[in-house]
C-alpha positions as CSV (number, residue, x, y, z in Angstrom):
1,Q,74.1,68.1,128.7
2,S,77.4,70.4,130.5
3,Q,80.0,67.5,129.0
4,L,78.3,68.1,125.4
5,S,78.0,71.7,125.6
6,Q,81.6,71.9,126.2
7,A,82.6,69.4,124.3
8,L,81.0,71.3,121.4
9,N,83.1,74.7,122.6
10,G,86.4,72.9,122.0
11,L,84.9,71.4,118.4
12,S,83.7,75.1,117.7
13,D,87.0,76.6,118.5
14,R,88.3,73.5,116.2
15,A,86.6,74.4,113.4
16,K,86.9,78.3,113.8
17,E,90.8,78.1,112.8
18,A,89.9,75.6,110.1
19,K,88.4,78.3,108.4
20,E,91.1,80.5,109.0
21,F,93.5,78.1,107.9
22,L,91.1,77.5,104.9
23,V,91.3,81.6,103.7
24,Q,95.1,81.3,104.7
25,L,95.9,79.0,101.9
26,R,93.0,80.4,99.3
27,N,95.3,84.0,99.6
28,M,98.7,81.4,99.4
29,V,97.1,80.5,96.2
30,Q,96.4,83.8,95.1
31,Q,99.8,84.7,96.1
32,I,101.2,81.8,94.5
33,Q,99.4,82.8,91.0
34,E,101.4,86.5,91.7
35,N,104.5,85.4,92.2
36,S,105.0,82.7,89.4
37,V,103.8,85.4,86.9
38,E,106.6,87.8,88.0
39,F,108.7,84.7,88.3
40,E,107.9,84.0,84.4
41,A,108.5,87.6,83.9
42,C,112.2,87.5,85.5
43,L,113.3,84.6,83.9
44,V,112.3,85.7,80.5
45,A,114.2,88.9,80.8
46,Q,117.0,87.3,81.7
47,C,117.1,85.1,79.3
48,D,116.5,87.7,76.8
49,A,119.1,89.0,78.2
50,L,121.6,86.4,77.6
51,I,119.8,86.4,74.0
52,D,121.3,89.9,73.6
53,A,124.7,89.1,74.7
54,L,124.9,86.0,72.5
55,N,123.5,87.9,69.4
56,R,126.1,91.0,70.2
57,R,128.6,88.5,70.5
58,K,127.9,86.7,66.9
59,A,127.8,89.8,65.4
60,Q,131.5,90.9,67.5
61,L,132.7,87.4,65.5
62,L,131.0,87.8,62.2
63,S,132.9,90.8,61.3
64,R,136.2,89.1,62.3
65,V,135.8,86.9,59.8
66,N,134.8,89.5,57.6
67,K,137.7,91.2,57.9
68,E,139.4,87.9,57.4
69,H,137.9,86.9,54.1
70,E,138.5,90.5,52.9
71,H,142.3,90.3,53.9
72,K,142.4,86.9,52.1
73,L,140.5,88.4,48.8
74,K,143.1,91.3,48.5
75,V,146.4,89.1,49.0
76,V,144.9,86.7,46.0
77,R,143.8,89.6,44.2
78,D,147.0,92.0,44.5
79,Q,149.0,88.2,43.3
80,I,147.0,87.9,40.2
81,S,147.1,91.0,39.4
82,H,151.0,90.8,39.7
83,C,151.3,87.2,37.9
84,T,149.2,88.8,34.9
85,V,151.9,91.7,34.1
86,K,154.6,89.8,34.7
87,L,152.9,86.7,32.1
88,R,151.8,89.8,30.0
89,Q,155.5,90.5,29.7
90,T,157.1,87.4,29.5
91,T,154.4,86.4,26.3
92,G,155.7,89.5,24.6
93,L,159.0,88.3,24.8
94,M,158.9,85.4,23.8
95,E,156.6,86.3,20.5
96,Y,159.8,88.5,20.0
97,C,161.7,86.3,20.4
98,L,160.1,83.8,17.3
99,E,160.2,86.3,15.4
100,V,164.2,87.0,15.9
101,I,164.8,83.5,15.4
102,K,163.0,84.1,11.9
103,E,165.9,86.4,10.9
104,N,167.4,85.1,7.6
105,D,170.2,87.7,8.0
106,P,172.7,86.6,10.3
107,S,175.2,89.5,10.7
108,G,171.7,91.3,11.8
109,F,170.8,88.4,14.3
110,L,173.9,88.4,16.0
111,Q,173.4,92.0,16.6
112,I,170.7,91.3,19.2
113,S,171.1,88.0,19.8
114,D,173.0,88.0,23.1
115,A,171.1,91.2,24.6
116,L,168.2,88.4,23.9
117,I,169.4,85.8,25.3
118,R,170.1,87.8,29.0
119,R,167.0,89.0,28.7
120,V,165.2,85.4,28.9
121,H,167.6,84.6,31.4
122,L,166.7,87.4,33.4
123,T,163.1,87.1,33.1
124,E,163.3,83.3,33.4
125,D,164.9,83.7,37.3
126,Q,161.9,86.1,38.0
127,W,159.8,83.7,37.6
128,G,161.8,81.9,40.7
129,K,161.1,79.8,43.6
130,G,157.6,80.8,45.5
131,T,156.8,83.0,42.7
132,L,154.0,80.5,41.3
133,T,153.3,79.4,45.0
134,P,149.8,80.5,46.7
135,R,150.9,83.6,49.1
136,M,147.4,83.0,51.0
137,T,145.7,80.0,51.7
138,T,141.6,79.4,51.3
139,D,141.2,78.2,54.4
140,F,139.8,80.2,57.6
141,D,141.9,79.3,60.7
142,L,139.4,80.2,62.7
143,N,137.9,77.8,65.2
144,L,135.1,78.9,67.2
145,D,135.7,77.3,70.9
146,N,131.5,77.3,71.9
147,A,132.1,74.1,74.1
148,P,132.2,75.9,77.8
149,L,129.1,78.0,76.6
150,L,127.2,75.4,75.6
151,Q,127.9,73.4,78.7
152,S,127.1,76.6,80.4
153,I,123.9,76.6,78.8
154,H,123.0,72.9,79.6
155,Q,123.6,74.2,83.0
156,L,121.4,76.9,83.6
157,D,119.0,75.8,86.2
158,F,117.4,77.7,88.9
159,V,119.5,77.9,92.7
160,Q,117.9,76.2,94.9
161,M,118.5,78.4,98.2
162,K,119.2,75.1,100.5
163,V,122.1,76.6,102.3
164,S,121.1,76.8,106.1
165,S,120.2,80.5,106.9
166,P,122.0,82.5,104.3
167,V,123.0,86.2,104.7
168,P,120.1,87.9,103.4
169,A,120.3,90.4,99.9
170,P,120.2,93.6,100.6
171,P,116.8,95.2,100.7
172,I,115.0,97.5,97.6
173,L,113.8,100.8,98.2
174,Q,110.3,101.2,96.9
175,L,110.4,104.6,95.5
176,E,106.6,104.6,94.9
177,E,106.0,104.3,98.3
178,C,108.6,107.0,99.7
179,C,107.7,110.4,100.3
180,T,108.6,113.4,102.1
181,H,105.5,115.8,104.3
182,N,106.9,118.7,105.8
183,N,109.0,117.7,108.1
184,S,108.5,114.3,108.4
185,A,109.9,111.0,106.1
186,T,107.9,107.5,105.2
187,L,110.0,105.3,103.9
188,S,109.2,101.4,102.3
189,W,111.4,98.6,101.4
190,K,111.4,94.7,100.7
191,Q,113.2,92.2,99.7
192,P,114.3,91.2,96.2
193,P,111.7,89.2,93.7
194,L,113.6,86.2,93.3
195,S,115.2,86.4,97.0
196,T,114.1,83.0,99.7
197,V,116.4,83.3,102.5
198,Q,114.3,83.7,105.5
199,V,114.5,87.3,107.0
200,E,113.9,88.4,110.9
201,G,113.8,92.0,110.9
202,Y,115.3,95.4,109.0
203,I,118.2,98.4,110.3
204,L,116.7,101.8,109.1
205,E,119.6,104.6,109.4
206,L,119.4,108.6,108.6
207,D,122.3,110.8,108.2
208,D,122.0,114.0,110.8
209,G,120.8,115.7,107.1
210,N,124.2,117.7,106.9
211,G,126.4,114.3,105.5
212,G,127.4,113.2,108.5
213,Q,127.5,110.1,110.2
214,F,124.5,107.5,109.8
215,R,122.4,106.4,112.7
216,E,119.7,103.1,113.2
217,V,116.3,105.0,114.0
218,Y,114.2,102.2,113.3
219,V,114.9,98.3,114.0
220,G,112.0,95.9,113.8
221,K,109.9,93.0,111.2
222,E,107.9,96.1,109.3
223,T,108.8,97.3,105.8
224,M,107.9,100.6,105.8
225,C,108.5,103.4,108.9
226,T,107.9,107.1,109.1
227,V,110.7,109.3,110.9
228,D,109.2,112.3,112.5
229,G,110.9,115.0,113.5
230,L,113.1,116.1,110.9
231,H,114.4,119.8,110.1
232,F,113.2,121.6,107.7
233,N,114.5,122.2,104.3
234,S,117.1,119.7,104.9
235,T,118.4,116.7,102.7
236,Y,118.8,113.4,104.3
237,S,120.4,110.1,103.5
238,A,118.3,106.7,104.0
239,R,119.6,103.1,103.8
240,V,118.3,99.9,105.1
241,K,119.9,96.5,105.7
242,A,118.0,92.8,106.5
243,F,119.4,90.2,109.1
244,N,118.8,87.0,110.3
245,K,120.4,84.5,112.5
246,S,123.2,84.3,109.9
247,G,124.6,88.1,109.8
248,V,122.8,91.1,108.3
249,S,122.7,92.0,104.4
250,P,124.9,94.6,102.3
251,Y,123.0,98.1,102.2
252,S,120.2,98.6,99.6
253,K,121.0,101.9,97.2
254,T,120.8,105.4,99.4
255,L,117.8,106.9,99.0
256,V,118.8,111.5,99.4
257,L,115.6,113.1,100.1
258,Q,114.6,116.5,100.9
259,T,112.2,118.4,103.8
260,S,109.4,121.2,102.8
261,E,110.6,124.2,103.3
262,D,109.4,125.9,106.4
263,T,106.2,126.2,106.5
264,Q,105.7,130.0,106.7
265,S,107.0,130.6,103.3
266,E,103.7,131.8,101.4
267,E,104.9,130.9,98.1
268,Q,107.9,129.6,95.7
269,T,108.5,130.0,92.3
270,L,110.8,126.9,90.6
271,P,112.1,127.1,87.3
272,F,111.8,124.0,84.9
273,P,115.1,123.1,83.8
274,V,115.7,121.1,80.6
275,P,115.8,117.2,82.6
276,L,119.2,116.2,81.8
277,E,118.9,113.5,84.0
278,R,117.1,111.5,81.4
279,S,119.8,110.1,79.8
280,Q,121.4,109.0,82.8
281,L,118.1,107.1,83.9
282,R,117.4,105.7,80.5
283,R,121.0,104.5,80.6
284,M,121.5,103.2,83.8
285,S,118.2,101.6,84.8
286,P,118.9,102.0,88.7
287,F,115.2,101.7,90.2
288,S,113.0,99.1,91.3
289,S,110.0,100.9,90.7
290,T,108.2,104.1,90.4
291,L,107.2,106.9,92.8
292,N,103.7,108.3,93.3
293,L,103.0,111.3,95.0
294,Q,99.2,112.3,95.2
295,P,98.2,115.5,94.0
296,S,97.6,116.7,97.2
297,F,101.1,116.3,98.1
298,S,102.1,120.0,99.9
299,G,105.8,121.1,100.6
300,R,109.0,120.3,99.0
301,S,110.4,117.5,98.0
302,Y,112.9,115.6,95.9
303,F,114.8,112.4,95.5
304,E,118.1,111.3,94.5
305,L,119.5,107.7,94.0
306,R,122.9,107.3,94.0
307,S,124.4,104.1,92.3
308,S,128.4,103.9,92.2
309,A,130.2,106.8,90.9
310,H,126.9,108.5,89.2
311,Q,124.3,110.8,90.9
312,L,120.8,110.7,89.7
313,S,119.0,113.6,90.8
314,L,115.0,113.0,90.7
315,H,113.1,117.0,90.7
316,S,109.8,116.9,91.6
317,S,109.1,119.4,88.5
318,L,107.4,118.8,85.2
319,Q,109.0,119.5,81.7
320,S,107.7,120.9,78.9
321,L,109.6,119.2,75.5
322,N,110.6,122.7,74.3
323,S,110.1,125.4,77.1
324,A,110.6,126.6,80.6
325,V,107.5,128.1,82.6
326,D,107.2,128.7,86.1
327,I,105.0,127.9,88.5
328,K,103.6,128.9,92.2
329,K,103.9,126.6,95.1
330,M,104.5,122.9,94.1
331,V,102.7,120.5,92.7
332,A,104.0,116.4,93.1
333,V,105.6,114.8,90.2
334,A,103.1,111.2,88.7
335,W,105.5,108.7,88.4
336,F,103.5,105.5,87.3
337,S,104.2,102.0,86.3
338,F,102.0,99.7,84.0
339,D,99.1,98.1,85.4
340,P,98.5,94.7,85.4
341,S,95.0,94.5,86.4
342,S,93.5,96.1,84.2
343,A,95.7,94.7,81.3
344,H,94.9,92.5,78.7
345,A,96.1,89.0,79.8
346,D,98.1,88.3,77.4
347,I,100.8,91.4,78.8
348,I,103.5,90.2,80.5
349,F,105.1,92.2,83.4
350,S,108.8,92.6,84.4
351,N,111.1,95.2,85.8
352,D,108.4,95.7,88.9
353,N,105.6,96.3,86.0
354,L,108.2,99.0,84.0
355,T,108.9,96.6,81.4
356,V,106.0,94.8,79.5
357,T,105.7,92.9,76.2
358,C,103.0,90.1,74.7
359,N,102.9,86.4,74.7
360,S,100.5,87.2,71.3
361,Y,100.8,88.2,67.6
362,D,97.6,90.5,68.0
363,D,97.7,94.0,69.1
364,R,96.8,93.8,72.9
365,V,96.7,97.2,75.4
366,V,98.4,97.6,78.5
367,L,97.6,101.2,80.6
368,G,99.5,102.8,83.3
369,K,98.8,102.8,86.8
370,T,97.9,106.5,87.2
371,G,95.4,108.6,85.7
372,F,95.5,112.5,85.0
373,S,93.4,115.2,85.2
374,K,94.9,118.3,84.8
375,G,98.6,119.1,84.4
376,L,101.6,119.2,82.0
377,H,103.2,115.1,82.0
378,Y,106.2,113.7,79.8
379,W,106.9,109.9,79.6
380,E,109.2,108.3,77.6
381,L,109.2,104.2,76.2
382,S,112.0,103.0,75.3
383,I,112.0,100.6,72.6
384,D,113.7,97.5,74.0
385,R,113.4,94.8,71.0
386,Y,111.5,95.7,67.8
387,D,111.0,92.4,65.4
388,N,110.0,91.4,62.4
389,H,108.6,95.7,62.1
390,P,105.4,95.5,63.5
391,D,103.4,98.4,64.7
392,P,103.2,99.4,68.3
393,A,101.4,102.6,69.5
394,F,101.4,104.8,72.1
395,G,99.5,107.8,73.2
396,V,96.4,107.8,76.3
397,A,93.1,106.3,77.2
398,R,90.2,105.6,78.8
399,I,90.3,102.5,81.8
400,D,87.6,101.6,79.4
401,V,89.8,100.7,75.9
402,L,89.6,98.4,73.9
403,K,92.3,96.0,75.3
404,D,92.6,93.5,72.4
405,A,93.1,95.7,69.4
406,M,95.3,98.2,68.4
407,L,95.3,101.8,70.8
408,G,93.3,104.1,68.6
409,K,90.8,101.5,67.3
410,D,87.8,103.0,69.2
411,D,86.9,106.3,70.4
412,K,88.7,106.1,74.1
413,A,92.3,106.1,73.1
414,W,94.4,109.2,71.5
415,A,97.6,107.5,69.9
416,M,100.4,107.6,67.5
417,Y,101.6,103.9,66.0
418,V,104.8,103.6,64.3
419,D,106.8,100.9,61.7
420,N,110.5,101.6,61.0
421,N,109.6,104.1,58.5
422,R,107.1,106.3,59.3
423,S,104.2,107.1,61.9
424,W,100.8,107.6,62.2
425,F,98.0,109.7,64.6
426,M,95.0,107.6,65.2
427,H,91.4,107.8,67.0
428,N,88.5,106.1,66.7
429,N,89.7,104.2,63.8
430,S,90.9,107.2,62.1
431,H,94.4,107.6,60.3
432,T,96.2,111.3,60.3
433,N,99.1,112.9,59.4
434,R,101.4,110.5,58.4
435,T,104.9,111.4,59.2
436,E,108.3,109.9,58.0
437,G,110.9,108.5,61.0
438,G,110.3,105.1,62.8
439,I,111.6,103.2,65.3
440,T,114.3,100.9,65.7
441,K,115.6,98.8,69.0
442,G,117.2,101.1,71.4
443,A,114.4,104.5,70.1
444,T,112.7,106.4,72.6
445,V,109.1,107.8,72.1
446,G,108.1,110.7,74.0
447,V,104.7,111.4,75.1
448,L,103.6,114.9,76.4
449,L,100.5,115.0,77.3
450,D,99.6,119.0,78.5
451,L,95.8,119.3,80.0
452,T,96.5,123.1,80.4
453,R,96.7,123.6,76.6
454,R,94.8,120.1,76.3
455,T,97.3,118.8,74.4
456,L,98.8,115.7,73.3
457,T,102.4,115.6,71.4
458,F,104.9,113.1,70.5
459,S,108.3,112.6,70.0
460,I,111.3,110.5,68.3
461,N,114.7,110.1,70.1
462,E,113.4,113.7,71.4
463,D,112.9,115.2,68.4
464,Q,109.1,116.0,67.9
465,Q,106.9,113.5,65.2
466,G,104.8,115.5,63.0
467,P,102.5,118.3,64.2
468,V,100.4,118.5,67.4
469,A,98.6,115.0,67.4
470,F,95.4,115.7,69.0
471,E,94.2,118.3,71.0
472,N,90.3,119.7,72.7
473,L,91.5,116.7,75.2
474,E,89.5,116.7,78.6
475,G,88.7,114.3,80.9
476,L,90.7,111.7,82.6
477,F,93.7,110.4,80.6
478,F,95.6,107.1,81.9
479,P,99.5,106.1,79.9
480,A,99.0,103.5,77.0
481,V,100.5,101.3,74.9
482,S,99.4,98.4,72.6
483,L,102.1,96.2,71.2
484,N,102.8,92.7,70.5
485,R,105.1,89.4,71.4
486,N,107.4,91.3,68.9
487,V,108.3,94.4,71.0
488,Q,109.5,95.3,74.3
489,V,109.2,98.3,76.0
490,G,109.8,100.0,79.3
491,A,108.6,103.2,81.0
492,W,110.3,105.8,81.7
493,T,108.3,108.2,83.8
494,G,108.4,111.6,86.7
């Protein structure tokens, strides 16, 4: 019995390990599915970028062909005009000479014959060599050398990282998890989504708060670190790099953060300037994800992400479209990305859930991750792709809004839907306030949710579109978009 009991104990340990291993395998299934979705979205975005580049190049080449076409036509038409005038003059001279030959008066004929003969010879000389030769060929001496590009397209494939232990790629700071609280800072980072290089650890560096040299504040395998004991009201720069046996990666982009004002200060007033950063932010799009600061966030904090020669400042303040207001104390900026967990299954995500499109021709709804119940909030949607004149809709919705119909079809969404010529406001399938002016690729739709005044207002390319769209709004609202496969939009928040 003792021997059997000992044997069963060993078998029990193996069974427990097997159960834990099965849990690990099931987690791997989930992770593979999530990685597959993210990888497919990245692949679609990369291929779309190549197609856009090819379309731009095609437009440039067509422009050159059109210029050559216009040049050839001009040369030929000028020669036709010149030749027509000369032929008319020659025909007139010939007709006159034939009439003179019919002259019966010899003395009269002799008086003009010499001059006519010289004029005929002169006119004949003007039709000399080359005059009746086309100045322009009909052929287009342009030959498109597409062989190298076709070869590159055929060679387009996935790169398998089979080289033994390459150096890691630079980590990406996750802005949605980075924040400051009083005199401490929490930073979070990750490896790029498509990186397969093994990482053994990370090195986090911070400067001294006065623009001095960086120093190491953390070395280890974790991807999040909180640094305490910083100076109040100071600006710190942070960066991180990865390492393995082969070496150290380049640094991530530098994140600049400011600690809170001294907590003895009871009250502060902060103006809201017109956000000049928005155009730079939209043009450079350097962010790996978004920043979520909870409503209970205290103190003062702003972030700045430096990229090459440009500097972008993201201040924790909220802006209205046309006015400047003051607030007491500090409030949090609500950054958000699109939410895969609540979206329709046909929605395709990319760019760390900041960009969405759809694989269906029917309208599908996707919500933002953050819900708003009070405060002033403004965000923009950039139209990255717009084919065949669809009707995307933008606005806010309840969490249980219909996901398989245009935004605004039910009573749980308040939206503006727009085509390339005009827009309408829609709620509970009621269409109001048709307004001229639509969207094209590259346009920007702005959404201003003012839960203090309980209103919703829209803009296109920073100009207000129509009147105030909806009033008397109350409750919890999520940013929302409905679109189909002919549209791709990107979110710019905060």
